[in-house]
FIGULO-85936 format. One record per atom (N, C-alpha, C, O): residue in three letters; x, y, z. Coordinates in steps of 0.05 Angstrom, whole numbers, plus 5000, padded with zeros to 4 digits. Last residue first. Example, Ala and Ser with C-alpha at 12.3 -4.5 7.8 and 13.67 -1.06 7.14 Angstrom:
<atoms>
ser525749555142 ser527349795143 ser525850015157 ser526850235161 ala526448865156 ala524649105156 ala526449345156 ala528549345169 
</atoms>
This chain:
<atoms>
arg322435223141 arg319935103150 arg317835323155 arg315635263163 asn327435423129 asn325535393107 asn322735303116 asn320935303100 pro330635433174 pro329635683164 pro327535653142 pro325935843137 thr331934853180 thr329934983197 thr328935253185 thr326535293187 pro332434483118 pro333634643140 pro331534803154 pro329634893142 cys327733953108 cys329034193099 cys330434323123 cys329534273145 ser323233523096 ser325933503105 ser327533733093 ser328633713071 leu316533373110 leu318433573100 leu321133523113 leu321433473137 ser313632933128 ser312633083105 ser314733263093 ser314833293068 glu317932373140 glu316632623148 glu315532753123 glu316232693101 ser317031783119 ser318631893140 ser317332143151 ser315732123170 gly312531663082 gly313831473099 gly315431583123 gly315231473145 asn306031973079 asn308831953071 asn310431803091 asn309831813115 asn300532073085 asn301531803085 asn304331783074 asn304931583060 phe300032703055 phe298532473065 phe300332223064 phe301432163042 phe300033413056 phe301633163056 phe299932943068 phe298532983087 leu298834003018 leu297833793036 leu299533543033 leu300233463011 ile300034683009 ile301034413006 ile299834233027 ile299634303050 ala296835143018 ala298335112993 ala299234832988 ala299334742965 glu294535123068 glu292735163045 glu294235113019 glu292935032999 glu298735063102 glu297034833098 glu295234873074 glu294434673061 thr305135303080 thr302435363090 thr300635123084 thr300934993063 leu311835463082 leu309935243082 leu307335333094 leu307235433117 thr315635843040 thr314135853064 thr311935643063 thr310235643044 phe322335703016 phe319435733013 phe318135753040 phe319335673060 met328635622984 met327035763004 met324035752996 met323335792973 ser334035292979 ser331335262967 ser329235362987 ser328235213004 leu338735293004 leu338335502984 leu335535492972 leu334835672956 ala339034843036 ala338735103049 ala338235333030 ala337235543038 asp335034333002 asp337434433015 asp337034713025 asp334734823023 cys329433873014 cys330834103001 cys333334183016 cys333834103039 ser323833473001 ser326533493013 ser328033712999 ser327933732974 ile317233313013 ile319033503001 ile321733493016 ile321733493041 gly315732803033 gly314032943013 gly315733142998 gly315733142973 tyr320532283040 tyr319532543046 tyr317632643025 tyr317932583001 tyr319931653028 tyr321431803048 tyr319932063055 tyr318332073073 leu315831462996 leu317331273012 leu318831413035 leu318931323057 ser309531782993 ser312331782987 ser313731573005 ser312831533028 asp303931852998 asp305031582995 asp307931582985 asp308731402971 ser303032502967 ser302132282984 ser303732032978 ser304731992956 ile301833182962 ile303932972959 ile303232752978 ile302932793002 ile298733692929 ile298233462946 ile300433252941 ile300733162918 leu297834382921 leu299634152917 leu299133942938 leu299133992962 gly295434882921 gly293734642916 gly295434402909 gly294634232894 asp301235172896 asp298635222908 asp296834982901 asp296834882878 tyr307535472885 tyr305935232890 tyr303335322903 tyr303135512918 ile313635672855 ile310835732859 ile309235472864 ile309635272850 trp320135842880 trp318335672864 trp315435732873 trp314935822895 leu326736032888 leu324036132885 leu322435932869 leu323135852847 pro331635772894 pro330935982913 pro328036082911 pro327036202929 met334135182893 met331735292880 met330735522898 met328935462915 asn338334812907 asn338935082897 asn336535202881 asn336935312859 val334234262899 val337034342903 val337434622891 val336934662867 leu328933862922 leu329834132912 leu332734182919 leu333634142942 phe324733372906 phe327333412917 phe328533662905 phe329033672881 val318233152919 val319833362906 val322433392921 val322533422945 gly317332622941 gly315532752922 gly317032962905 gly316932952881 asn321732092940 asn321232352952 asn319532502931 asn320132512908 glu319531622914 glu321431602937 glu321231862953 glu320731852977 ala312231652903 ala315031702895 ala316931632919 ala315931602941 tyr306631632907 tyr308231392906 tyr311131422897 tyr312231242885 arg304532242874 arg303932002889 arg306131792886 arg307231762864 ile302532892871 ile304832722867 ile304632482885 ile304432512910 glu298133352840 glu298433132858 glu300932962850 glu301432912827 thr296434042835 thr298033822826 thr298133602847 thr298333672871 asn295234602835 asn293234392833 asn294434142821 asn293534042800 val301434782810 val298834882818 val296734672814 val296534562792 leu307834892811 leu306134662815 leu303534752827 leu303334812851 ala313335142777 ala310635212787 ala308934962787 ala308634822767 leu319735362770 leu318135132778 leu315435232788 leu315435402807 arg325135562729 arg322535632741 arg321035372747 arg321035192731 ala331335872710 ala329735642718 ala327235722733 ala327235922747 gly334736262695 gly332036282685 gly330336042693 gly328036022683 thr339836152713 thr338336342729 thr335436372719 thr333736482733 asn341135442709 asn341335712699 asn339435892715 asn337735792729 asn340334942729 asn343035002720 asn343335282708 asn345435362699 pro336534682783 pro336834862761 pro339734922755 pro341334962773 asn333934142801 asn336734242805 asn337334432782 asn338634342762 val329433722826 val329633992815 val332334102821 val332934152845 tyr326133152814 tyr328733242824 tyr329333512810 tyr329733522786 leu320332822831 leu321433052817 leu324033132830 leu324133182854 gly320832082835 gly319732352840 gly320932562823 gly322432512804 arg321931542828 arg323731702844 arg322731982850 arg323732112869 trp317031012839 trp318731172822 trp320131382839 trp319631392863 thr315630732886 thr315730592861 thr317330742840 thr318930632825 gly314930942937 gly317630932926 gly317830782900 gly320030712891 arg309730522959 arg311330762963 arg314030732950 arg315230512951 asn306430152906 asn307830162932 asn309230442934 asn309730572914 pro300029972878 pro302530122878 pro303830132905 pro302330122926 pro297629282875 pro297329572882 pro300029712881 pro302129582882 ala296628852820 ala298328922843 ala298029212850 ala298129382832 thr294128732774 thr292328782797 thr293928862822 thr292828922843 ser295928982710 ser296728852735 ser294728922757 ser293729152758 glu296229282663 glu294929022663 glu295728852688 glu296128612686 asp297929802667 asp299929592665 asp298829312666 asp300329122669 ser293930172673 ser295830222652 ser297829992648 ser299330002628 asp287530262690 asp289630052691 asp291530082668 asp290730022645 gly286230982701 gly285530702696 gly287930512698 gly290130592706 gly287431502716 gly287731432687 gly287231132681 gly287731052659 ala288631312778 ala289031542761 ala289431442732 ala291431322725 ser288230822802 ser286231022809 ser286531282793 ser284731452794 asp292430492790 asp290030472773 asp287930682780 asp286030712764 asp298930532790 asp296730672804 asp294230672786 asp294030842768 ser303430342765 ser301530142776 ser299130272791 ser297530122802 leu306530772752 leu305230622730 leu303030442741 leu301030392727 ala305531302800 ala306731052791 ala305130922769 ala302730952767 thr304632002780 thr304331762797 thr305731522786 thr307031542765 phe302132632778 phe304532482773 phe304432242792 phe304132272816 ile296632982752 ile297532772770 ile300032642760 ile300232552737 val293133592755 val295233442741 val296333232761 val296833302785 pro286033602771 pro288933652776 pro290733512757 pro289833322743 ser280333822764 ser281933662745 ser284933712749 ser286133852733 leu278234142802 leu276633912793 leu278233722776 leu277433492772 glu282134532809 glu281234382832 glu279634132824 glu279833932838 asn287034452755 asn285034602770 asn283834422792 asn284534192793 gly294134512739 gly291534372740 gly289434562751 gly289934802755 thr299634682714 thr297234832722 thr294734662719 thr293434672698 val306334712718 val304234522719 val301734662730 val301834762752 ser312234842687 ser309834982696 ser307534782694 ser306734702673 leu319034852689 leu316734672690 leu314434822702 leu314534922724 gln325134982658 gln322635092668 gln320434892666 gln319934772645 gly330934642676 gly329934882662 gly327334982674 gly327235052698 glu331734192703 glu334034382703 glu333134642689 glu334634842691 val328733672732 val328133942723 val330534112726 val331434172748 val327133012720 val329333192728 val328833462716 val328433482691 leu323432502743 leu323132742726 leu325132952737 leu324833052759 ser325631812743 ser325332082755 ser324432282734 ser324632232710 val324631122758 val324631342738 val324231602753 val322631622771 gln323930662789 gln326430812791 gln326731032770 gln329031132766 pro318830392748 pro320630362771 pro323230512768 pro324530502747 gly315230902709 gly316130632716 gly318030632739 gly318830842749 phe309931372717 phe312831312716 phe313431032724 phe312330932744 lys304931762685 lys305731532701 lys308631452696 lys309531472673 leu300832322686 leu303432222678 leu304231992697 leu304132022721 val295032622664 val296132412681 val298732312670 val298832232646 val291833252659 val293933072649 val294832882670 val295332962693 gly288433632682 gly287433372675 gly289433172665 gly288732932661 asp291334242657 asp289534092675 asp288633822663 asp288233792639 leu298034202627 leu295434322633 leu293634132648 leu294233892652 ile304734362631 ile302834142632 ile300134252642 ile300034372663 ser310234592596 ser307734672608 ser305834432607 ser305434312586 leu317134652596 leu314934462594 leu312534572609 leu312734632633 gln322734872564 gln320434962579 gln318134772575 gln317234732552 ser329934852561 ser327334742555 ser325234852574 ser325734912597 ala335134952572 ala333935112550 ala331135022543 ala330035102523 pro336434592613 pro336534882618 pro335235052597 pro334235272603 gly331834032605 gly334434162605 gly334234462609 gly332034572609 ile328533572636 ile327833832625 ile330333992627 ile331034092648 thr328832882628 thr330233122636 thr329233362621 thr329233372596 leu326232272650 leu325832502632 leu327232742644 leu326932812668 thr328231602654 thr328231872666 thr327932082645 thr329332082624 glu323631132624 glu326331242628 glu326131522641 glu324031652638 leu318431062619 leu319930832628 leu322930892632 leu324430732641 phe312531392625 phe315431432623 phe316831192635 phe316531132659 val306431542593 val307931352610 val310931392604 val311731422581 arg300431892594 arg303131892585 arg304831722604 arg304631752628 val293931602582 val295931712600 val298731702586 val299231532569 val288231792552 val290631632547 val292831752564 val293631982559 gln281831812584 gln284431932578 gln286531722571 gln286531502583 lys275631722554 lys277531612572 lys280331712564 lys281131692541 gly274432282515 gly273132082532 gly275131982553 gly276132142569 thr278132602491 thr275832732503 thr274232542520 thr272732632538 gly285232582492 gly282632442490 gly280432592504 gly280832702526 leu290032792534 leu289732652510 leu287032502510 leu286632312525 arg291233442560 arg289933192563 arg289433052536 arg288633192517 glu297433732537 glu294633742544 glu293633462548 glu294933262541 trp303634032540 trp302233782542 trp299433822552 trp299033942573 arg308434382504 arg305834402518 arg304434142517 arg304034032495 thr314834672502 thr313134432497 thr310734452515 thr310834532538 glu319735122477 glu317235082492 glu315734832483 glu315534772459 gly326834962477 gly324535122470 gly322035042487 gly322334912507 asp329534302464 asp329834592472 asp327334742463 asp326034662444 pro326033692482 pro327333872462 pro327634162474 pro326034232491 leu327633292539 leu325733462525 leu327233642505 leu329433732511 ala330932662538 ala330932952543 ala328833092527 ala328233022504 pro331032102527 pro331332202555 pro330932502559 pro330632582582 thr324531792518 thr326132002529 thr328931972518 thr329231822499 arg318131662493 arg321031592493 arg322631832500 arg322232052489 val312431532525 val313931762514 val316931692516 val318031662538 val307231112513 val309931122524 val311431352509 val311631352485 met300831152528 met302631252508 met305431282521 met305831462537 gly297530542549 gly298130832550 gly300030902528 gly300730742511 asn297830002575 asn295530132562 asn295930432566 asn294730562584 ile302629532565 ile302229802575 ile300029942560 ile300229992536 arg301029052543 arg302729052567 arg302729322581 arg302729342605 asn293929082529 asn296729112522 asn298429102547 asn297429132569 gly288529102542 gly289728842535 gly292628852527 gly293628652518 glu286729732512 glu286529532533 glu287729262523 glu287929222499 leu284630352493 leu287130192496 leu286629992518 leu286230072541 leu281030722449 leu280830522470 leu283330352470 leu284030232450 ile280031422438 ile281431172431 ile281330982454 ile281531062477 glu277832052415 glu277431822432 glu278831572421 glu278831532397 asp280332492389 asp277932522406 asp277732292425 asp277332332449 phe287232722386 phe285032542378 phe282732592397 phe283032712419 arg294032862373 arg291332962381 arg289232772370 arg289432672347 pro301032852389 pro298632732379 pro296132862389 pro296032972411 ser306533082377 ser304333222391 ser301733102381 ser300333232366 ser313532902383 ser310832842374 ser308732992391 ser309033022415 ala318532952404 ala317633162386 ala314733122377 ala313733302363 met319632502434 met319032752449 met318032972430 met316833162440 asp316031952404 asp318432092412 asp317632362424 asp315332432423 val311531432426 val312131672411 val314831792421 val315731732443 ser307330872425 ser309930972432 ser310631212414 ser310431192390 trp302230452448 trp302930682432 trp305530792442 trp306030812467 ala301830002478 ala299930042457 ala300730262438 ala300030262414 ala308129682491 ala306329902495 ala304329912472 ala304929842449 glu308228992478 glu309529212492 glu307429432495 glu305129372503 ala304828642454 ala306628532474 ala308028752490 ala309028702512 cys298028842446 cys300828882440 cys302528772463 cys301928792486 asn292428812442 asn293928592452 asn296928612444 asn298128412437 
</atoms>
């Protein structure tokens, strides 16, 4: 029955536990205090062997040019209103078909349970999505067996000439599933990316990228 989050950690923390019950708090999850990931390698695994403790972000998280974040199968990340995940360094997301990695709104109870003690359903555009704008030549983006839900734009790519994706599902975006500039090249295949219920179009990119 905490008035704020049940649990709050800084970016350097790496908690591990078997099982913990979080309920009746304003936020039933682990709030990760931001704004920036530490330099070097960081690895996030599923928290808890029973009911998962989701990671919650109430401020924009930035993966800087010297940072590398790996997110493994089954992890659920929830974002508050107008919060983004900004990628300037390396992000590697590797779910599997039975246990994808999910990026979604704090109010999405279908992933990781009720995290905000609210019965209000999530809306399109609740959070801002992944904004990828690499600042160095070592930047890398990989989204494998990943779901992105209820963002303004699921993925916004700027100057991203090469990225890896497979089993990517983007749904319920306010505007586009993927939006990109002319330097962000990829080949769209139905097997690799699926779009559902996005507000404008699934894809907003220059014609050569389609």
